[in-house]
C-alpha positions as CSV (number, residue, x, y, z in Angstrom):
1,M,28.7,22.4,22.7
2,S,28.5,22.2,26.4
3,A,27.4,19.8,29.0
4,G,23.7,19.2,28.6
5,G,23.7,21.7,25.7
6,S,20.4,23.3,26.5
7,G,19.7,23.0,30.2
8,A,21.1,23.1,33.8
9,A,24.0,20.9,34.5
10,A,23.7,18.3,37.3
11,E,24.8,19.5,40.7
12,A,26.0,17.2,43.4
13,I,26.7,20.3,45.6
14,P,23.8,22.7,45.5
15,Q,24.7,26.1,44.2
16,N,23.5,27.9,47.3
17,K,26.1,26.1,49.3
18,I,28.8,27.1,46.8
19,I,27.6,30.7,47.0
20,A,27.9,30.6,50.8
21,F,31.4,29.1,50.4
22,G,32.5,31.8,48.0
23,V,31.1,34.8,49.8
24,A,31.9,33.7,53.4
25,G,35.2,32.1,52.6
26,G,36.2,35.0,50.4
27,L,35.4,37.7,52.9
28,I,36.8,35.7,55.9
29,G,40.1,35.2,54.0
30,I,40.3,38.8,53.0
31,Y,39.6,40.3,56.4
32,A,41.6,37.7,58.3
33,A,44.7,38.4,56.2
34,Y,44.1,42.2,56.7
35,F,43.9,42.0,60.5
36,L,46.4,39.2,61.1
37,V,49.1,40.9,59.0
38,D,48.8,43.9,61.4
39,M,48.6,41.8,64.6
40,V,50.9,38.9,63.8
41,G,53.1,39.7,60.8
42,Q,53.3,39.9,57.0
43,Y,53.6,36.1,56.6
44,M,49.8,35.9,57.2
45,S,49.1,37.6,53.9
46,F,48.7,34.2,52.2
47,I,45.2,33.9,53.8
48,G,44.0,36.5,51.3
49,A,44.9,34.1,48.5
50,L,42.8,31.4,50.2
51,G,39.9,33.8,50.2
52,A,40.5,34.4,46.5
53,I,40.5,30.7,45.8
54,C,37.0,30.4,47.4
55,G,35.9,33.1,45.0
56,M,37.5,31.4,42.0
57,I,35.8,28.0,42.8
58,W,32.5,29.8,43.2
59,G,33.1,31.7,39.9
60,A,33.9,28.4,38.1
61,A,30.7,26.8,39.4
62,A,28.7,29.8,38.2
63,V,30.3,29.7,34.8
64,R,29.5,26.0,34.7
65,R,25.8,26.6,35.4
66,V,25.3,29.3,32.8
67,A,27.4,27.7,30.2
68,S,25.5,24.5,30.4
69,Y,22.7,26.2,28.6
70,G,24.8,26.2,25.4
71,L,27.0,29.2,25.8
72,G,29.8,27.3,24.0
73,T,32.6,29.6,22.8
74,G,31.3,32.3,25.2
75,V,32.9,30.5,28.1
76,P,36.3,32.3,27.8
77,S,34.6,35.6,27.3
78,I,32.4,35.2,30.4
79,G,35.5,34.5,32.4
80,M,37.2,37.6,31.2
81,L,34.0,39.5,31.8
82,A,34.0,38.3,35.4
83,L,37.4,39.8,36.1
84,G,36.6,42.9,34.1
85,M,33.5,43.6,36.3
86,G,35.6,42.6,39.3
87,V,38.3,45.2,38.6
88,V,35.8,48.0,38.3
89,A,33.9,47.0,41.4
90,A,37.1,46.3,43.5
91,T,38.7,49.6,42.5
92,F,35.6,51.5,43.4
93,G,34.9,49.7,46.7
94,L,38.5,49.9,48.0
95,A,38.8,53.5,46.9
96,V,35.7,54.7,48.8
97,G,35.0,52.1,51.4
98,G,37.9,52.1,53.8
99,I,37.5,49.1,56.2
100,A,34.2,48.3,54.5
101,G,35.9,48.4,51.1
102,P,35.6,44.7,50.2
103,V,31.9,44.6,51.2
104,I,31.2,47.7,49.2
105,A,33.1,46.2,46.3
106,L,30.9,43.0,46.4
107,I,27.7,45.0,46.5
108,T,28.9,47.1,43.5
109,A,29.8,44.0,41.6
110,A,26.4,42.4,42.3
111,I,24.7,45.5,40.9
112,I,26.9,45.6,37.8
113,G,26.5,41.9,37.2
114,L,22.7,42.0,37.6
115,M,22.6,44.9,35.1
116,I,24.7,43.0,32.5
117,G,22.6,39.9,33.0
118,V,19.4,41.9,32.4
119,L,20.9,43.4,29.3
120,A,22.0,40.0,28.0
121,N,18.5,38.5,28.4
122,K,16.2,41.5,27.7
123,V,18.2,43.4,25.0
124,L,20.4,40.7,23.4
125,S,17.7,38.1,23.9
126,M,20.0,35.3,24.9
127,G,17.1,33.6,26.6
128,I,19.1,31.9,29.4
129,P,16.8,31.5,32.4
130,I,19.6,31.9,35.0
131,M,21.6,34.6,33.2
132,E,20.8,37.5,35.6
133,V,21.6,35.4,38.7
134,S,24.7,33.9,37.2
135,M,26.1,37.2,36.0
136,T,25.6,38.6,39.5
137,E,27.5,35.6,40.9
138,I,30.3,35.8,38.4
139,A,30.8,39.5,38.9
140,T,30.9,39.0,42.7
141,A,33.3,36.0,42.5
142,G,35.6,38.0,40.2
143,T,35.7,40.8,42.8
144,I,36.6,38.4,45.6
145,T,39.4,37.1,43.3
146,I,40.7,40.6,42.6
147,V,40.6,41.7,46.3
148,G,41.9,38.5,47.7
149,L,44.9,38.2,45.4
150,S,45.7,41.9,46.0
151,V,45.8,41.3,49.7
152,A,48.1,38.3,49.1
153,M,50.4,40.5,47.1
154,T,50.4,43.5,49.5
155,G,49.2,42.4,52.9
156,T,46.3,44.9,52.9
157,F,43.3,46.1,50.9
158,D,44.0,49.8,51.7
159,F,43.6,51.5,48.4
160,D,46.6,53.8,49.0
161,V,48.7,50.6,49.0
162,V,46.9,48.6,46.4
163,L,47.0,51.4,43.9
164,P,50.8,51.9,43.6
165,Q,51.7,48.2,44.3
166,V,49.1,46.3,42.3
167,I,47.4,48.6,39.8
168,T,50.0,51.2,38.8
169,T,52.7,48.5,38.6
170,G,50.6,46.5,36.2
171,Y,50.3,43.5,38.4
172,I,46.6,43.8,38.2
173,A,47.0,42.3,34.7
174,V,48.6,39.2,36.3
175,I,45.6,38.9,38.6
176,F,43.2,39.4,35.7
177,I,44.8,36.6,33.6
178,A,45.5,34.1,36.4
179,G,42.1,34.7,38.2
180,G,40.2,34.7,34.9
181,L,41.7,31.4,33.9
182,A,40.8,29.8,37.2
183,I,37.2,30.9,36.6
184,L,36.7,30.1,32.9
185,H,39.1,27.3,32.3
186,P,37.7,24.5,34.5
187,F,34.4,24.2,32.5
188,N,36.3,24.5,29.2
189,A,38.7,21.7,30.3
190,N,35.8,19.4,31.2
191,L,33.4,20.4,28.4
192,G,31.2,17.6,27.1
193,P,28.3,15.2,28.0
194,D,30.4,13.5,30.7
195,E,31.3,16.7,32.6
196,K,31.0,16.3,36.3
197,Q,30.7,19.0,38.9
198,D,33.3,17.7,41.3
199,R,35.9,17.2,38.5
200,T,35.3,20.7,37.2
201,L,35.6,22.3,40.7
202,M,38.7,20.3,41.5
203,C,40.2,21.8,38.3
204,A,39.2,25.2,39.6
205,L,41.1,24.5,42.9
206,E,44.2,23.5,40.9
207,K,44.1,26.7,38.7
208,G,43.3,28.8,41.8
209,A,46.5,27.4,43.4
210,I,48.5,28.5,40.4
211,A,47.1,32.0,40.8
212,M,48.1,31.9,44.5
213,V,51.7,30.9,43.5
214,V,51.8,33.8,41.0
215,A,50.5,36.2,43.8
216,G,53.3,34.9,46.0
217,I,55.9,35.6,43.4
218,V,54.6,39.2,43.2
219,A,54.5,39.4,47.0
220,T,58.3,38.8,47.2
221,V,58.9,42.4,46.0
222,N,56.4,44.0,48.5
223,A,57.5,44.6,52.1
224,G,54.0,44.1,53.5
225,A,53.4,40.6,52.3
226,S,55.1,37.2,52.5
227,G,55.9,35.7,49.2
228,A,57.7,32.5,50.3
229,L,54.9,31.1,52.4
230,T,52.2,32.0,49.8
231,I,54.2,30.2,47.2
232,L,54.7,27.1,49.4
233,I,51.1,26.8,50.4
234,G,50.1,27.5,46.8
235,L,52.2,24.6,45.6
236,A,50.8,22.3,48.2
237,L,47.3,23.2,47.2
238,W,48.2,22.8,43.5
239,Y,49.4,19.2,44.2
240,I,46.2,18.4,46.1
241,G,44.1,20.0,43.3
242,F,46.1,18.3,40.4
243,S,46.0,14.9,42.1
244,G,42.3,15.2,42.9
245,Y,41.6,16.2,39.3
246,Y,43.6,13.4,37.8
247,D,41.9,10.9,40.0
248,R,38.5,12.1,38.8
249,V,39.7,12.0,35.2
250,K,40.7,8.4,35.6
251,R,37.4,7.7,37.4
252,D,35.3,9.2,34.6
253,A,37.3,8.1,31.6
254,Y,36.6,4.9,29.7
255,V,40.3,4.2,29.6
256,V,43.5,6.1,30.3
257,V,46.5,5.1,28.1
258,G,50.0,6.5,27.6
259,T,50.5,7.4,24.0
260,G,54.2,8.2,24.3
261,M,55.9,11.0,22.4
262,L,54.6,12.1,19.0
263,P,56.5,10.4,16.2
264,T,59.2,12.5,14.4
265,K,59.0,13.3,10.7
266,E,61.6,10.7,10.0
267,E,59.7,8.0,11.8
268,L,56.6,8.7,9.8
269,E,58.5,8.4,6.5
């Protein structure tokens, strides 16, 4: 069961604007961090995580759109698929692209996502009208997430640095899990007939901030990035996201009550 069940979910913010926010915000954050770390210092690496959050919010919006057609239990799978496609595209783009690596990664992700969307509709016959477009968006958003958090962890997207400090060390798994949750969890957390776009996307901001904090923790062991500032800004964004989400929950809920602690076995007897 999903919001609407068999059709597009209502959108207060048009998807085209969210796409522009994800692509532009993601690339600006990634490139700004890359150049500012060289010019100003390693403490500017946190901007890469801000770019990643733009990608995560976009990804969560894309998952929301496609899942509203009745994807149901496929929501977690599609979030993991987003990061899976993102890892492949980001690794390829950064390995061959040099300074243009993030852009090549996004183009590669779009091609992979489109192919998977076509296969889902034409071969698996899922019959979701926006599947091709949504899979293209989800793959690209996943790539921005991967590259942005990698920059936050290392201070660069140079593959010679990302490979030993993010991929070989296994920190790529941290990105995969934290970024994937930020993309898939918001719609799952708000699933149902009363799901609202702004509440779902605020949840994406909150989960993206957690991913930023995690990236900051990893950055503390890398000389080229600033862990402390990334963690502090991530915590501030988490507070903003959590407060905004809770306010929207109270706005949309019929009533909010405190149930207290669950009773113990002895109290039930």
